[in-house]
N, C-alpha and C positions, 0 to 999 in steps of 0.2 A: 483089775482096773475098773474104777467106777464110771458110770455114764455121766455126762455133763449135768450140772445142777439144773433142776427145772423148777419153775415157779411153783407148781402144785406141791412140791415138797415143803415149801415154806409158808404157803398161803392157804388157808382153809379153802376146800373145793368150792364152797358156795360164794367165796369172795374173789376168786381168780379173775372173772370177767370185770368186776369192778375195779380191781387193781390195774388191770391192763388198760382200762379206759383212761386212767390218769396219765399213761405214758404214750399212748398212741399218737397224740397230737403234738408231741415234742415240747410240752410245758416243762420249764425247768423247776417249777415248784408244785407240790402236790396241793397245797392250800394257798389261796390268795391272802394278802395282808388283812383284808376285811374278815376273812374266815378265821384268821389267827387271833384277831382282836375281838373276841366274843366271850361270853360267860360259860361256854362249854368246856368242861374239864378234860382236854384231850389226853392229858397224862393218865387219868383214871380210866379212860376208854382204852388206851394202849395197854394198860395193866390187865384190863378184863380180857382183851383179845389175846394177851400173852397167856393168861390162865387157861383160856379155851383151847388154845394151841397145845399147851402142855398136857392137858387132859386128852386130847386127840393123840399126841405122840405116845403118852403113856398106854392108851388103849391099844394102839397098833403094836407096841412093844410086847404087851401081854398076849396079843392074838397071834403074833407071828415071830417065832424065835429067830428067824433070819433078818428081821428088820433092824436089829442092833448092828449087824454087820454092815448093812447098807448105810446107816447113819454114820457109823465109824469111818467107813471108806469116804464119805462125803466130807466129813470133818477133816480128814487127812489131806484130801485134795484141796480143800479151801485153805487150810493152813499152809501148805506148800506154795499155793499161788500167792497168798497175801502176806505171809510172815516167814519168808524163806530164811531170815537171819538167825531164827532160833529153831533148834531142833525140837520136834514134837515128842513129848514124853508119853509113850503108849501106855505106861503103867497108870497114868493119871486118868486115862479114859476107861479104865475098867473098875467095876464096883459101883457103889452107891456114892452120890455127892451129899455131903452133909452140910446143911446151912449152919453158919456159925455167927457168933457175936451178936450185934444189934439186929441184923437181919433175921437171925433165929428167933430172938425175942418177939420181934414184930410178927413173924410168921405164926408163932404160937399163939399170940394174942388174937390174931385174925383167924385162927383155926386152919391154917395152911400147912401142907406137908413140910417137914424139915429134913427129910431123907429123900 
């Protein structure tokens, strides 16, 4: 059985305190309307953070052979909690994920991994 999901598993260590700061005061929105109506490309920033997290996960997976089991367990727990109507296919969780179609073309153009 897995342990309860912790924020540190999903948020970079150097960002945990910042993320908690948004939720400690009970705000219902992370950004104000003023912050959302600016010229900052939040989608691009989200993409960059996602790439950084991907690289961190990849490094942990290469460094610790047991880390894949930890993540698999977490995925199963989350699936059962939030999508109990469909049975999880464990075969789909093993092996490499191949990026296909237009996303593959875009990844190749940007020099990003497709496996």
